VOPAGU-2260 file (C-alpha; in pm, 1 decimal, decimal comma):
REM VOPAGU-2260
SITE   aa  ch    i         X         Y         Z
SITE  MET   A    0    9563,6   12535,9    8123,0
SITE  PHE   A    1    9581,5   12233,2    7960,7
SITE  GLU   A    2    9318,5   12203,5    7693,3
SITE  TRP   A    3    9635,5   12154,0    7427,1
SITE  LEU   A    4    9637,5   11817,7    7568,9
SITE  THR   A    5    9292,3   11698,3    7446,1
SITE  ASP   A    6    9357,1   11827,7    7087,1
SITE  LEU   A    7    9720,3   11699,7    7096,0
SITE  PRO   A    8    9577,5   11358,6    6898,9
SITE  THR   A    9    9378,5   11526,0    6638,3
SITE  ASN   A   10    9566,5   11847,4    6613,2
SITE  PRO   A   11    9857,8   11744,6    6294,3
SITE  ASN   A   12   10064,6   12031,5    6410,1
SITE  LEU   A   13   10117,7   11991,9    6755,4
SITE  SER   A   14   10135,5   11626,8    6706,2
SITE  MET   A   15   10434,1   11706,2    6452,6
SITE  ALA   A   16   10578,8   11938,2    6742,9
SITE  VAL   A   17   10588,5   11636,6    6978,3
SITE  PHE   A   18   10693,7   11376,8    6705,2
SITE  TRP   A   19   11026,6   11569,8    6673,8
SITE  ILE   A   20   11066,1   11685,2    7012,5
SITE  SER   A   21   11067,6   11327,4    7106,9
SITE  LEU   A   22   11309,6   11211,5    6856,5
SITE  PHE   A   23   11566,6   11517,0    6951,0
SITE  VAL   A   24   11543,4   11423,5    7343,0
SITE  VAL   A   25   11645,3   11046,5    7172,4
SITE  ALA   A   26   11871,0   11155,6    7000,6
SITE  VAL   A   27   12033,1   11337,1    7229,8
SITE  GLY   A   28   11992,5   11037,8    7517,7
SITE  PHE   A   29   12126,6   10796,2    7292,6
SITE  ILE   A   30   12452,5   11020,2    7233,0
SITE  GLN   A   31   12532,1   11088,2    7582,1
SITE  ASN   A   32   12476,2   10747,5    7647,8
SITE  VAL   A   33   12742,9   10670,0    7399,0
SITE  VAL   A   34   13012,3   10927,4    7524,5
SITE  TYR   A   35   12956,2   10777,1    7875,7
SITE  ALA   A   36   13030,7   10441,8    7717,2
SITE  TRP   A   37   13325,0   10560,9    7491,7
SITE  CYS   A   38   13509,5   10754,1    7868,5
SITE  LEU   A   39   13523,9   10404,6    8071,8
SITE  PRO   A   40   13740,3   10171,8    7910,7
SITE  ASN   A   41   13985,1   10494,2    7812,0
SITE  ALA   A   42   13996,3   10589,6    8120,5
SITE  TRP   A   43   14055,8   10245,5    8236,6
SITE  LEU   A   44   14339,4   10300,1    7943,0
SITE  GLU   A   45   14463,2   10533,2    8053,4
SITE  LEU   A   46   14459,6   10437,8    8443,9
SITE  ASN   A   47   14687,0   10123,0    8354,5
SITE  ALA   A   48   14939,7   10368,7    8118,2
SITE  ARG   A   49   15027,8   10594,9    8345,5
SITE  SER   A   50   14945,8   10473,5    8727,7
SITE  GLN   A   51   15175,0   10658,9    9011,6
SITE  ARG   A   52   15027,0   10417,0    9284,6
SITE  ASP   A   53   15217,4   10170,3    9360,9
SITE  ASP   A   54   15578,9   10353,8    9232,0
SITE  ASP   A   55   15669,7   10564,8    9574,0
SITE  HIS   A   56   16023,3   10549,2    9484,2
SITE  ALA   A   57   15992,4   10783,2    9180,2
SITE  GLY   A   58   15844,1   11068,1    9440,6
SITE  TRP   A   59   16142,3   11016,5    9642,4
SITE  GLU   A   60   16399,2   11072,8    9321,7
SITE  ILE   A   61   16213,1   11394,0    9231,3
SITE  LEU   A   62   16325,5   11518,6    9606,0
SITE  ARG   A   63   16694,9   11401,2    9515,7
SITE  SER   A   64   16682,7   11539,6    9190,5
SITE  ARG   A   65   16902,5   11837,1    9108,1
SITE  SER   A   66   16704,1   11931,2    8750,6
SITE  VAL   A   67   16352,1   11967,9    8947,9
SITE  LEU   A   68   16154,5   12218,7    8812,5
SITE  PRO   A   69   16057,4   12500,5    9063,5
SITE  ILE   A   70   15685,4   12562,2    9164,1
SITE  THR   A   71   15549,6   12819,3    9273,5
SITE  ILE   A   72   15127,8   12795,6    9459,3
SITE  ILE   A   73   14931,6   13070,8    9462,2
SITE  VAL   A   74   14675,9   13096,9    9700,2
SITE  PRO   A   75   14392,8   13383,0    9625,2
SITE  ALA   A   76   14241,8   13479,3   10029,6
SITE  TYR   A   77   13944,4   13660,1   10091,5
SITE  ASN   A   78   13873,0   13713,9   10449,7
SITE  GLU   A   79   14027,4   13365,1   10575,5
SITE  ALA   A   80   14174,9   13524,8   10909,7
SITE  ASN   A   81   14049,6   13282,2   11087,6
SITE  THR   A   82   14236,1   13010,7   10902,6
SITE  ILE   A   83   14471,7   13136,5   10718,4
SITE  ARG   A   84   14766,0   13073,2   10929,8
SITE  GLU   A   85   14708,5   12668,0   10993,7
SITE  ASN   A   86   14647,4   12686,8   10532,1
SITE  VAL   A   87   15007,2   12839,7   10499,4
SITE  MET   A   88   15139,7   12631,1   10754,3
SITE  ALA   A   89   15021,3   12314,9   10584,3
SITE  LEU   A   90   15169,8   12452,3   10256,9
SITE  MET   A   91   15473,8   12526,6   10396,1
SITE  ALA   A   92   15542,3   12155,9   10448,4
SITE  LEU   A   93   15471,0   11980,9   10149,0
SITE  GLN   A   94   15698,5   11756,8   10010,4
SITE  TYR   A   95   15874,8   11945,5    9782,3
SITE  PRO   A   96   16237,5   12036,7    9702,9
SITE  ASP   A   97   16249,9   12404,9    9534,9
SITE  LEU   A   98   15886,3   12508,9    9687,3
SITE  ARG   A   99   15752,4   12914,1    9696,9
SITE  ILE   A  100   15424,3   13022,2    9803,2
SITE  ILE   A  101   15226,7   13315,6    9707,5
SITE  VAL   A  102   14973,5   13446,8    9966,1
SITE  VAL   A  103   14753,4   13701,4    9756,7
SITE  ASN   A  104   14517,8   13928,2    9974,6
SITE  ASP   A  105   14238,9   14005,3    9764,7
SITE  GLY   A  106   14102,1   14319,0    9985,4
SITE  SER   A  107   13972,7   14136,7   10255,4
SITE  SER   A  108   13761,9   14290,4   10490,4
SITE  ASP   A  109   13876,5   14097,4   10792,6
SITE  ALA   A  110   14213,1   14088,6   10997,7
SITE  THR   A  111   14289,9   13864,0   10663,8
SITE  ALA   A  112   14627,4   14134,7   10536,5
SITE  GLU   A  113   14736,7   14195,6   10974,2
SITE  THR   A  114   14717,2   13809,5   11064,7
SITE  MET   A  115   14977,6   13742,8   10754,7
SITE  VAL   A  116   15205,3   14032,0   10832,4
SITE  GLU   A  117   15220,5   13910,9   11231,2
SITE  GLU   A  118   15236,3   13530,3   11191,8
SITE  PHE   A  119   15488,0   13499,3   10963,7
SITE  ASN   A  120   15753,1   13852,2   11056,4
SITE  MET   A  121   15656,4   13990,5   10696,5
SITE  VAL   A  122   15818,4   14296,4   10565,4
SITE  GLU   A  123   15797,1   14512,1   10358,7
SITE  THR   A  124   15978,6   14445,2    9990,0
SITE  TYR   A  125   16016,9   14575,0    9682,1
SITE  LEU   A  126   15981,1   14351,9    9359,0
SITE  VAL   A  127   16023,8   14378,9    8994,0
SITE  ARG   A  128   15720,7   14222,2    8863,2
SITE  ASP   A  129   15626,6   14169,2    8516,8
SITE  THR   A  130   15341,2   14310,9    8415,2
SITE  ALA   A  131   15415,7   14302,1    8066,7
SITE  THR   A  132   15087,4   14120,5    7948,5
SITE  ILE   A  133   14869,1   14091,1    8226,6
SITE  THR   A  134   14645,3   14310,3    8407,3
SITE  HIS   A  135   14505,8   14380,5    8779,7
SITE  LYS   A  136   14389,2   14556,1    9036,9
SITE  PRO   A  137   14620,9   14809,8    9196,1
SITE  ILE   A  138   14874,5   14659,5    9441,0
SITE  ARG   A  139   14890,7   14787,5    9807,6
SITE  GLN   A  140   15186,6   14651,3    9930,9
SITE  ILE   A  141   15389,5   14320,3    9946,4
SITE  TYR   A  142   15599,5   14142,9   10204,5
SITE  ARG   A  143   15853,8   13920,5   10195,5
SITE  SER   A  144   15891,4   13672,5   10503,9
SITE  GLU   A  145   16125,1   13740,3   10775,3
SITE  ILE   A  146   16104,7   13335,4   10923,6
SITE  TYR   A  147   16072,4   13189,2   10583,4
SITE  PRO   A  148   16216,5   13320,1   10294,9
SITE  SER   A  149   16032,6   13163,8   10023,0
SITE  LEU   A  150   15690,9   13268,2   10154,2
SITE  LEU   A  151   15571,1   13649,7    9995,3
SITE  PHE   A  152   15276,1   13760,8   10056,0
SITE  ILE   A  153   15025,5   14073,9    9838,5
SITE  ASP   A  154   14789,1   14266,8    9965,2
SITE  LYS   A  155   14596,7   14430,4    9727,9
SITE  GLU   A  156   14190,8   14620,3    9562,9
SITE  ASN   A  157   13982,6   14338,9    9559,7
SITE  GLY   A  158   13882,2   14250,0    9205,7
SITE  LYS   A  159   13781,0   13884,8    9270,1
SITE  LYS   A  160   13991,4   13587,1    9222,2
SITE  ALA   A  161   14083,9   13586,3    8884,0
SITE  ASP   A  162   14230,6   13859,6    8955,5
SITE  ALA   A  163   14395,4   13817,5    9209,0
SITE  ILE   A  164   14555,0   13502,9    9070,2
SITE  ASN   A  165   14726,7   13751,9    8794,7
SITE  THR   A  166   14814,7   13990,1    9071,5
SITE  GLY   A  167   15054,4   13673,5    9209,1
SITE  LEU   A  168   15109,5   13554,8    8873,6
SITE  THR   A  169   15317,2   13883,0    8802,8
SITE  CYS   A  170   15563,3   13774,1    9033,2
SITE  VAL   A  171   15629,3   13417,0    8992,2
SITE  ARG   A  172   15932,2   13360,2    8904,9
SITE  THR   A  173   15970,7   12962,7    8828,2
SITE  PRO   A  174   15872,4   12766,6    8513,2
SITE  LEU   A  175   15555,0   12637,1    8724,0
SITE  PHE   A  176   15300,2   12773,5    8869,2
SITE  CYS   A  177   15025,4   12590,8    9130,5
SITE  VAL   A  178   14695,9   12769,7    9230,2
SITE  ILE   A  179   14481,3   12623,7    9496,5
SITE  ASP   A  180   14259,7   12779,5    9741,5
SITE  ALA   A  181   14265,0   12936,4   10047,1
SITE  ASP   A  182   14029,8   12700,4   10229,2
SITE  SER   A  183   14198,4   12373,7   10091,6
SITE  LEU   A  184   14507,8   12153,8   10173,3
SITE  LEU   A  185   14702,8   11943,4    9905,9
SITE  GLU   A  186   14830,3   11602,0   10021,0
SITE  PRO   A  187   15201,6   11605,9   10144,8
SITE  THR   A  188   15260,7   11414,3    9811,4
SITE  ALA   A  189   15064,6   11612,3    9567,6
SITE  LEU   A  190   15319,6   11817,5    9392,1
SITE  LEU   A  191   15567,7   11519,5    9379,8
SITE  LYS   A  192   15302,5   11311,5    9184,2
SITE  VAL   A  193   15202,2   11622,0    8969,5
SITE  VAL   A  194   15507,9   11758,2    8850,2
SITE  ARG   A  195   15646,6   11377,4    8732,0
SITE  PRO   A  196   15445,3   11482,9    8331,2
SITE  PHE   A  197   15622,5   11766,9    8278,9
SITE  MET   A  198   16010,4   11592,0    8355,2
SITE  GLU   A  199   15887,6   11214,5    8268,6
SITE  THR   A  200   15776,2   11260,8    7868,7
SITE  SER   A  201   15857,0   11456,0    7586,0
SITE  ASP   A  202   15577,7   11544,8    7514,4
SITE  ASN   A  203   15598,4   11917,4    7611,7
SITE  VAL   A  204   15342,6   11932,1    7902,7
SITE  ILE   A  205   15246,3   12246,0    7954,5
SITE  ALA   A  206   14994,6   12188,3    8208,8
SITE  VAL   A  207   14861,4   11882,2    8467,0
SITE  GLY   A  208   14529,1   11832,9    8633,6
SITE  GLY   A  209   14489,4   11691,5    8987,5
SITE  THR   A  210   14206,2   11502,8    9194,9
SITE  VAL   A  211   13955,6   11723,9    9389,6
SITE  GLY   A  212   13829,5   11529,3    9676,0
SITE  ILE   A  213   13557,4   11650,0    9950,1
SITE  VAL   A  214   13724,6   11691,3   10282,1
SITE  ASN   A  215   13404,9   11654,9   10454,0
SITE  GLY   A  216   13404,2   11418,6   10736,2
SITE  CYS   A  217   13803,8   11338,0   10708,3
SITE  LYS   A  218   14022,8   11390,8   11045,6
SITE  ILE   A  219   14265,2   11659,2   11004,6
SITE  LYS   A  220   14571,5   11700,6   11148,6
SITE  ASN   A  221   14889,2   11955,5   11130,6
SITE  GLY   A  222   14725,6   12066,8   10803,1
SITE  GLN   A  223   14680,0   11727,1   10623,3
SITE  VAL   A  224   14397,7   11472,1   10631,8
SITE  VAL   A  225   14513,4   11149,8   10842,7
SITE  GLU   A  226   14156,6   10940,5   10800,7
SITE  TYR   A  227   13917,3   10970,2   10536,4
SITE  LYS   A  228   13548,1   10918,8   10607,7
SITE  LEU   A  229   13273,4   10972,6   10407,8
SITE  PRO   A  230   13051,5   11318,0   10500,4
SITE  LYS   A  231   12802,0   11302,4   10774,9
SITE  SER   A  232   12581,5   11529,0   10485,2
SITE  PHE   A  233   12384,3   11265,6   10232,8
SITE  LEU   A  234   12366,2   11615,1   10023,6
SITE  ALA   A  235   12750,3   11613,4   10057,7
SITE  ARG   A  236   12798,8   11235,6   10003,0
SITE  LEU   A  237   12637,2   11272,6    9674,8
SITE  GLN   A  238   12860,4   11540,1    9548,1
SITE  VAL   A  239   13168,4   11269,3    9655,2
SITE  VAL   A  240   12987,2   11030,9    9393,1
SITE  GLU   A  241   12983,8   11325,8    9167,5
SITE  TYR   A  242   13334,4   11419,3    9205,8
SITE  ILE   A  243   13463,2   11051,2    9122,1
SITE  ARG   A  244   13250,8   11008,2    8791,8
SITE  ALA   A  245   13406,2   11349,5    8673,8
SITE  PHE   A  246   13723,0   11310,0    8779,2
SITE  LEU   A  247   13863,6   10936,8    8749,7
SITE  MET   A  248   13634,0   10907,6    8400,3
SITE  ALA   A  249   13558,0   11208,2    8193,4
SITE  ARG   A  250   13898,5   11367,3    8226,5
SITE  LEU   A  251   14119,7   11036,8    8257,6
SITE  ALA   A  252   13940,0   10997,3    7884,5
SITE  ALA   A  253   14033,2   11281,0    7772,2
SITE  SER   A  254   14364,4   11328,5    7890,1
SITE  ARG   A  255   14404,4   11018,7    7767,6
SITE  LYS   A  256   14289,7   11127,9    7352,3
SITE  GLY   A  257   14484,2   11459,3    7442,1
SITE  SER   A  258   14156,2   11683,9    7431,0
SITE  LEU   A  259   14106,7   11772,1    7803,2
SITE  ALA   A  260   13963,6   12111,8    7873,6
SITE  ILE   A  261   13910,6   12157,6    8241,1
SITE  ILE   A  262   14156,9   12178,3    8518,5
SITE  SER   A  263   13992,1   12236,5    8821,1
SITE  GLY   A  264   14016,2   12530,2    8937,6
SITE  ALA   A  265   14123,4   12428,5    9292,3
SITE  PHE   A  266   14436,3   12182,0    9200,3
SITE  GLY   A  267   14622,8   12249,7    8844,9
SITE  VAL   A  268   14984,9   12314,0    8725,1
SITE  PHE   A  269   15040,2   12543,2    8461,1
SITE  ARG   A  270   15371,8   12666,4    8291,8
SITE  ARG   A  271   15430,2   13006,3    8361,9
SITE  ASP   A  272   15545,6   13129,6    7986,0
SITE  ILE   A  273   15246,4   12968,8    7827,4
SITE  ALA   A  274   15023,2   13117,4    8024,4
SITE  VAL   A  275   15177,7   13482,9    8069,4
SITE  LYS   A  276   15178,8   13423,3    7666,9
SITE  VAL   A  277   14801,8   13375,0    7645,7
SITE  GLY   A  278   14736,0   13653,6    7854,8
SITE  GLY   A  279   14662,0   13469,4    8219,6
SITE  TYR   A  280   14319,8   13455,1    8363,9
SITE  ASP   A  281   14004,9   13625,4    8239,4
SITE  THR   A  282   13879,9   13888,0    8474,5
SITE  THR   A  283   13534,1   13865,8    8284,5
SITE  THR   A  284   13381,7   13542,6    8313,6
SITE  VAL   A  285   13285,2   13315,8    8601,8
SITE  GLY   A  286   13480,1   13036,0    8466,6
SITE  GLU   A  287   13833,5   13175,8    8472,4
SITE  ASP   A  288   13976,0   12803,9    8496,2
SITE  MET   A  289   13804,6   12657,5    8160,3
SITE  GLU   A  290   13852,6   13007,1    7994,6
SITE  LEU   A  291   14283,0   12963,2    8090,5
SITE  VAL   A  292   14289,1   12601,0    7976,4
SITE  LEU   A  293   14086,7   12680,0    7627,4
SITE  LYS   A  294   14303,0   12994,0    7568,6
SITE  MET   A  295   14637,7   12726,6    7611,0
SITE  HIS   A  296   14517,9   12471,6    7430,9
SITE  ARG   A  297   14401,4   12723,9    7117,4
SITE  HIS   A  298   14775,1   12937,3    7144,8
SITE  MET   A  299   14953,8   12608,5    7093,7
SITE  LEU   A  300   14709,2   12448,0    6822,7
SITE  GLU   A  301   14722,0   12795,1    6606,5
SITE  THR   A  302   15092,4   12815,5    6611,8
SITE  ASP   A  303   15139,2   12458,4    6497,7
SITE  THR   A  304   15352,5   12358,9    6852,8
SITE  ASP   A  305   15326,6   12009,4    6960,6
SITE  TYR   A  306   15226,7   11976,8    7360,0
SITE  ALA   A  307   14987,7   11790,9    7608,4
SITE  ILE   A  308   14785,0   11848,5    7828,1
SITE  ARG   A  309   14728,3   11542,9    8109,0
SITE  TYR   A  310   14556,9   11454,3    8447,9
SITE  VAL   A  311   14675,2   11266,7    8704,3
SITE  PRO   A  312   14459,1   11085,1    8930,8
SITE  GLU   A  313   14699,1   11085,4    9256,1
SITE  PRO   A  314   14730,2   11413,6    9351,1
SITE  VAL   A  315   14408,0   11461,0    9579,4
SITE  CYS   A  316   14348,4   11820,1    9703,9
SITE  TRP   A  317   14094,6   11806,8    9968,0
SITE  THR   A  318   13827,6   12092,9    9942,6
SITE  GLU   A  319   13553,7   12138,8   10140,5
SITE  ALA   A  320   13190,6   12040,4    9992,9
SITE  PRO   A  321   12824,2   12257,0   10068,9
SITE  GLU   A  322   12568,9   12111,9   10252,9
SITE  GLY   A  323   12314,2   12305,7   10206,2
SITE  LEU   A  324   12105,8   12346,7    9877,4
SITE  LYS   A  325   12099,3   12677,5    9885,5
SITE  PHE   A  326   12455,9   12749,5    9804,5
SITE  LEU   A  327   12504,3   12405,9    9608,9
SITE  SER   A  328   12255,6   12547,4    9393,9
SITE  ASN   A  329   12410,9   12858,3    9323,8
SITE  GLN   A  330   12792,4   12677,8    9292,0
SITE  ARG   A  331   12613,0   12473,2    9033,3
SITE  THR   A  332   12440,8   12757,2    8798,0
SITE  ARG   A  333   12786,1   12963,1    8825,9
SITE  TRP   A  334   12909,3   12642,8    8710,3
SITE  GLN   A  335   12717,4   12620,6    8428,6
SITE  ARG   A  336   12772,7   12977,5    8397,6
SITE  GLY   A  337   13119,0   12939,9    8336,9
SITE  ALA   A  338   13126,9   12675,4    8091,1
SITE  LEU   A  339   12876,5   12836,5    7853,4
SITE  GLU   A  340   13046,5   13155,0    7880,9
SITE  CYS   A  341   13341,1   12988,9    7708,6
SITE  LEU   A  342   13237,3   12800,4    7505,0
SITE  SER   A  343   13100,7   13124,9    7330,7
SITE  ARG   A  344   13414,9   13257,1    7369,6
SITE  HIS   A  345   13582,1   12980,7    7140,4
SITE  LYS   A  346   13294,6   12899,3    6939,2
SITE  LYS   A  347   13537,8   12913,5    6655,3
SITE  MET   A  348   13707,0   12622,4    6748,9
SITE  ILE   A  349   13346,1   12408,9    6765,6
SITE  PHE   A  350   13355,4   12137,8    6477,0
SITE  ASN   A  351   13686,3   12346,9    6324,0
SITE  PRO   A  352   13927,1   12076,6    6165,7
SITE  ARG   A  353   14191,4   12297,4    6266,3
SITE  TYR   A  354   14140,5   12244,9    6666,6
SITE  GLY   A  355   14179,5   11860,8    6622,6
SITE  ARG   A  356   14003,6   11653,8    6842,7
SITE  LEU   A  357   13962,9   11912,2    7072,6
SITE  GLY   A  358   13726,1   12117,2    6810,8
SITE  MET   A  359   13542,0   11816,2    6649,0
SITE  VAL   A  360   13516,9   11603,0    6980,0
SITE  THR   A  361   13610,5   11746,6    7293,7
SITE  LEU   A  362   13428,6   12082,9    7282,2
SITE  PRO   A  363   13087,6   11927,0    7041,1
SITE  THR   A  364   13085,5   11726,3    7352,9
SITE  PHE   A  365   13079,3   12020,5    7601,3
SITE  VAL   A  366   12758,9   12157,5    7399,5
SITE  LEU   A  367   12592,9   11844,5    7434,4
SITE  THR   A  368   12673,2   11787,3    7769,4
SITE  ASP   A  369   12646,4   12140,2    7872,4
SITE  LEU   A  370   12408,7   12316,2    7650,5
SITE  ILE   A  371   12208,9   12103,4    7509,5
SITE  SER   A  372   12141,8   11792,3    7755,7
SITE  PRO   A  373   11982,5   11929,7    8068,9
SITE  ILE   A  374   11708,0   12072,4    7821,5
SITE  ALA   A  375   11671,6   11730,7    7686,0
SITE  GLU   A  376   11669,1   11506,6    8027,2
SITE  ILE   A  377   11409,6   11732,7    8110,1
SITE  LEU   A  378   11165,3   11751,8    7821,1
SITE  GLY   A  379   11199,6   11342,2    7801,4
SITE  TYR   A  380   11072,5   11288,2    8180,6
SITE  VAL   A  381   10728,0   11558,8    8091,8
SITE  LEU   A  382   10683,9   11444,9    7730,3
SITE  MET   A  383   10655,6   11083,9    7906,9
SITE  ILE   A  384   10466,4   11145,6    8209,9
SITE  ILE   A  385   10197,5   11326,7    7913,6
SITE  PHE   A  386   10207,9   11024,9    7674,9
SITE  VAL   A  387   10109,3   10820,3    7965,6
SITE  LEU   A  388    9787,7   11037,5    8069,0
SITE  LEU   A  389    9741,8   11057,7    7700,0
SITE  GLY   A  390    9703,4   10693,4    7698,8
SITE  TRP   A  391    9940,0   10715,9    7381,1
SITE  MET   A  392   10261,0   10452,7    7634,1
SITE  ASP   A  393   10115,5   10135,7    7797,8
SITE  VAL   A  394   10211,5   10236,6    8229,9
SITE  ARG   A  395   10421,6    9890,6    8236,3
SITE  PHE   A  396   10646,4   10003,1    7919,1
SITE  PHE   A  397   10678,0   10380,7    8114,1
SITE  ILE   A  398   10776,3   10173,7    8387,7
SITE  ALA   A  399   11034,0   10000,2    8216,5
SITE  ILE   A  400   11246,2   10201,9    8040,8
SITE  THR   A  401   11267,2   10441,0    8342,0
SITE  MET   A  402   11376,4   10201,6    8513,3
SITE  LEU   A  403   11658,1   10121,3    8207,7
SITE  ILE   A  404   11731,0   10474,2    8197,3
SITE  PHE   A  405   11814,7   10501,0    8600,5
SITE  SER   A  406   11974,8   10144,6    8568,1
SITE  TYR   A  407   12227,4   10304,9    8295,7
SITE  GLY   A  408   12317,1   10584,8    8483,9
SITE  VAL   A  409   12365,6   10380,8    8812,9
SITE  LEU   A  410   12578,9   10151,7    8605,8
SITE  ILE   A  411   12808,5   10463,1    8496,7
SITE  SER   A  412   12858,4   10558,9    8847,2
SITE  VAL   A  413   12934,6   10195,9    9009,8
SITE  LEU   A  414   13177,0   10164,3    8720,7
SITE  ALA   A  415   13297,0   10546,4    8798,7
SITE  LEU   A  416   13361,5   10432,4    9153,8
SITE  VAL   A  417   13534,2   10102,8    9117,1
SITE  LEU   A  418   13763,8   10260,7    8879,3
SITE  GLU   A  419   13809,3   10516,2    9197,9
SITE  GLN   A  420   13913,0   10268,0    9439,9
SITE  ASP   A  421   14150,6    9988,2    9221,7
SITE  GLU   A  422   14339,7   10355,3    9190,0
SITE  ILE   A  423   14322,2   10534,9    9501,1
SITE  GLU   A  424   14197,8   10286,8    9681,5
SITE  ARG   A  425   14037,6   10587,0    9963,6
SITE  PHE   A  426   13790,8   10372,1   10115,7
SITE  SER   A  427   13936,4   10142,5   10392,1
SITE  ARG   A  428   13584,6   10012,5   10576,2
SITE  PRO   A  429   13358,6    9800,4   10416,4
SITE  GLN   A  430   13059,1   10023,6   10532,7
SITE  ASP   A  431   13200,5   10331,5   10353,5
SITE  ILE   A  432   13209,8   10136,2   10017,8
SITE  LEU   A  433   12843,1    9987,1   10111,1
SITE  SER   A  434   12775,1   10347,6   10135,4
SITE  VAL   A  435   12914,5   10534,1    9858,1
SITE  LEU   A  436   12756,6   10297,5    9606,5
SITE  LEU   A  437   12395,6   10301,9    9823,6
SITE  THR   A  438   12433,7   10640,8    9696,9
SITE  ALA   A  439   12549,7   10627,3    9379,0
SITE  ILE   A  440   12194,3   10462,1    9268,9
SITE  ILE   A  441   12001,2   10694,7    9489,4
SITE  GLU   A  442   12166,1   10994,6    9316,7
SITE  ASN   A  443   11991,1   10927,0    8981,2
SITE  PHE   A  444   11615,7   10940,4    9153,7
SITE  GLY   A  445   11546,7   11303,4    9190,9
SITE  PHE   A  446   11935,7   11465,3    9227,3
SITE  ARG   A  447   12047,9   11447,0    8906,3
SITE  GLN   A  448   11759,6   11577,7    8802,4
SITE  LEU   A  449   11770,7   11835,5    8986,2
SITE  CYS   A  450   12119,9   11947,1    8868,8
SITE  SER   A  451   11977,0   11930,5    8575,2
SITE  ILE   A  452   11725,0   12210,7    8638,4
SITE  TRP   A  453   12056,6   12413,2    8825,0
SITE  ARG   A  454   12192,9   12354,7    8487,4
SITE  ILE   A  455   11902,0   12504,0    8294,4
SITE  ARG   A  456   11905,1   12802,0    8525,6
SITE  GLY   A  457   12241,9   12894,6    8439,3
SITE  LEU   A  458   12148,4   12847,0    8048,8
SITE  ILE   A  459   11864,1   13102,7    8126,6
SITE  GLN   A  460   12087,5   13330,3    8326,1
SITE  HIS   A  461   12388,7   13316,9    8074,1
SITE  PHE   A  462   12163,4   13385,1    7771,8
SITE  ARG   A  463   11976,3   13696,6    7974,7
SITE  GLY   A  464   12235,4   13828,9    8097,0
SITE  MET   A  465   12186,3   13796,5    8438,0
SITE  LYS   A  466   12514,8   13890,2    8660,4
SITE  PRO   A  467   12590,8   13579,3    8868,5
SITE  THR   A  468   12497,8   13536,8    9206,1
SITE  TRP   A  469   12733,8   13327,9    9462,4
SITE  GLY   A  470   12640,4   13364,6    9801,5
SITE  ASN   A  471   12874,9   13299,0   10159,7
SITE  MET   A  472   12924,9   12949,8   10218,9
SITE  ASP   A  473   12799,9   12850,5   10587,8
SITE  ARG   A  474   13122,6   12641,4   10606,0
SITE  ARG   A  475   13174,2   12398,3   10883,2
SITE  GLY   A  476   13531,3   12382,4   10914,4
SITE  PHE   A  477   13783,5   12063,7   10915,2
SITE  THR   A  478   13723,0   11743,7   11158,4
SITE  VAL   A  479   14067,8   11877,2   11309,5
SITE  SER   A  480   14267,1   11547,8   11520,1
SITE  VAL   A  481   14402,2   11596,6   11773,0
SITE  ASP   A  482   14614,7   11342,0   12003,2
SITE  SER   A  483   14531,6   11258,5   12344,9
């Protein structure tokens, strides 16, 4: 089976192929490391330029302002009967002066609809909707709460998350809208902070993303995180480090350079008029969040309109992370599928000067990190092992180069944690800081490589046209704090 290994030293074609593959792996690794090195200082500069950490007064000014921009929160819900009441009550308690909420029941098979109607005294209503550019599955009925006039409930046939959001979007009458999952929690001041870029700058901001935090292990009271604790599950702790690196480093840097291409589907605020012009969310991709942002970028660039898309680190949306490998692998494979679908649909923008930094830098970087890098990383490990077995690489050199690669990964993770702690100060206990630092080190030895394998699986599924799988996540639920 491995006879070709013994032929390598004497077969010129095989040797040349190995040489070019090795050169490819080294080049990809070098470029990716340069990208990481570029992200860190730019993320730090963006934090210093736009930090809201010590500016609570501005939030209260927005609360008092008569010119505050109204926001509608769209909540797509599927089989959320057990938690929908608490989730909606938490949203109603958010600190914001002009807030409307639209809950969209996406054909749930449980009692989600009945629970909403009963708990919030819903009555059937008629609503003139904007359906000129957005289509969706049929609506069964629209309800309005007699207790909370700003609460709307839509019961519709199942069409998946993007279709449910589009249904809610046709009913939005505010200039801004926000989408969050039914099982997520917003910090009380999150909307006040995420809306500031729309109100305080003249940059024509069309979308703003916030941070997504992992709620596993946190204590919840009245729909709010009252005590932050690291998850007990080590797999969930690994994801804490991942999320910090993704949000506090990559997205801050992209925001500073005006080329933010991803706003998490769990928490983002958008200008409704632009979202409607581009047709709303795409129901044919599993990466509908990235697809919407790219469509908004493309629309503004092709119409030669100045604009900005920002990321603000302080507002946090809390969500539950998977604690089982099966669902986590499906999640990461699905994310990879979504990113590749978006890159495929917008390939016209890649290396196209018309689309500025987005086309010349950001999207090619996505091609590198999502398409090429996972393959190069796994190939690199395989090649180094082969070289050691053939005697082409000294074992001591192999150990040294491996430790150098892992040390750089650890350095990037630790510096991202330093940025996070400096800005948000989420970890108040020394033992939590030590624990997350150790996790940042350990994740480089196995977990990162496992994620690359999952991404390669997503790559294979994408090019084979396979139907993505999601599965049912085994949710542990929130740790509720009860007064004694």
